Structure formats: structure tokens, C-alpha cells
N, C-alpha and C positions, 0 to 999 in steps of 0.2 A: 459394831458401829464405831468407825474411827472418829477422831476428834473433829474433823471438818464436818462430817455428817451430823454429829451431835450439835455443832454450832448452827448448821443449816436448820435442823429441827427446832432448835431454840428460837431462831430467827422467825421461822414460820409461825410458831406459837405466839411470839410477840406481835407479829403482823396481824394475826387474827384478833388479838386483844385491843390493838390500836386502830382497827378497821383499815389497815394498809398504810398507815403513816410511817414511812420509812425512817425518818430521823428519830422519831420516838422509839420505834422498835430497835433501832441500832443503839440508842442510848441505854435502853433497858437491858440489852444483851451484852453490851460492851463490844459489839462488832462494828467495825468501821464501814462507812457508806461505800468506800471504794471496794472493800471486800464484798459487800452485798451486791453491788452492781457487777462485779466480776463474776460472781456466782450466777447472777441473772443472765449474763451474756454467755457463759460457758456451759451451764448445766440446764439442759432442756427440761428435765423433769422438775427441777427447782423452779424454773421460770413458769412452768405450767401451774404449779401449786400457788405461786405468787399471783398469777392472773386469776385463779379461782378465788383467792382472798379478795382481790380487787373487785371482782364481780359481786361478791357478797356485800362488800361495802357500798357498791353502787345500788344494789337492791335495797339496802337499808335506807340510803338517801332517797331513793324513789318512794319508798313506803312513807317516809317522813313528809315528802312533798304531797303525797296523796292525803295524808292526815290533815295537812294545812289546807288543802283544797276543800276537804270535807268540813272544815271549820269555817268555810266561806272566805278564805284569804284570796282577795283579788290578785295580789302580786303573784301568789303561787299558781293561780289559774292562768294568768297571762304568761308566766314563765313556761308552764307546761305546754300551752298552745304554741308558743314561739319555737319550742324545741321539738315537740312531738307532732304538732299539727301543721307542719310545713306543707305537706302534700295537699292539705285542704285550704291553703292560702294564708295561714296564720304566720306571717313572716314580715319582718321590717326590712324594707329595702327601698332604694331610690331607683326610679326608672328614668332613663333618658332616651329621647328620640334621637338616635344616631343618624337619621336621614335628613335632619334639618340643617346640618353643617354648622351648628353653633356649639361652641364649647360650653360646658357647665361652669357656673361661677364657683370656683374653689376657695375663694377668699375666706369664707366662714367655716370651712371644713378643717377638721384636725388632720394631722399627718396619717393617723390610723384610718380615718374615713377615706382619705385620698388613696391610700394603698388598697383598701377594700374595693373602692370604685375601679381602680386600674385592674385589679384581679378579676372583677366581674366582667369588665369589657373584654379582657383576654379570653375568658370562657365563652362569651357570646361570639367572638370572632372565630373561634376554633370550630 
């Protein structure tokens, strides 16, 4: 195993220990973020292993969410329904009747809400 392969292995081990937190893993191993992202871009096998670690971290986060729901956390339940229950109608959105030829009042909306609204209208028109 050459020096680069040894560093990649150390980086993967650090990513496992940090649940995929790149900055912490880089600090632990002394490997720069630029080097890490270069490997991620250029080495398909390395990228696949990093993705597997990220999946494990996501699985862990989901298990923690389920534990919170099991403890009766309303916030956890709402979050779960908003993200996983979209097909059943658990989604926050604003609906506008585009056939009445009146523009929505944007004065109380944030820039992000306006961008989201414009994106939703683009999707509807397509």
C-alpha cells in the first residue's frame, strides 16, 4: 500500500468515527479538505466508500429520530411527517389560484419564500 492509499484508509476510518464529518476527519488525520475532495472527485472507489459512510450516518440520525418519536416528541413526529409523509399530504405549502389573474401579496414574504414560490410556479407551468 502506497502513502496515498494509506492516507485514504486513515481518512475513511476517521470519517467512520466522526459519522462523516469531513472537517473533523481532516483535522484528525492531518489531511487537507482540498486533498479529500480531490480524492472524492478522482477516485470512484474512495467516493463509494465515503457514500457508504454517509449512509451509515444517515441511518444513525434516522434511528435517533425514531427514538424521539417513540418518546412522544411532537416536533420529531411533525418533522418525520413533513419529510417522509409527503405522498400522504403531510407537507407545508402555499397554494395560489393562478386562474383568478391576481398576484399574491409578497410584502410579508422573505426572499427565500419568494424564491420557493417562483420555483413552484415554474414547476406547475412545465
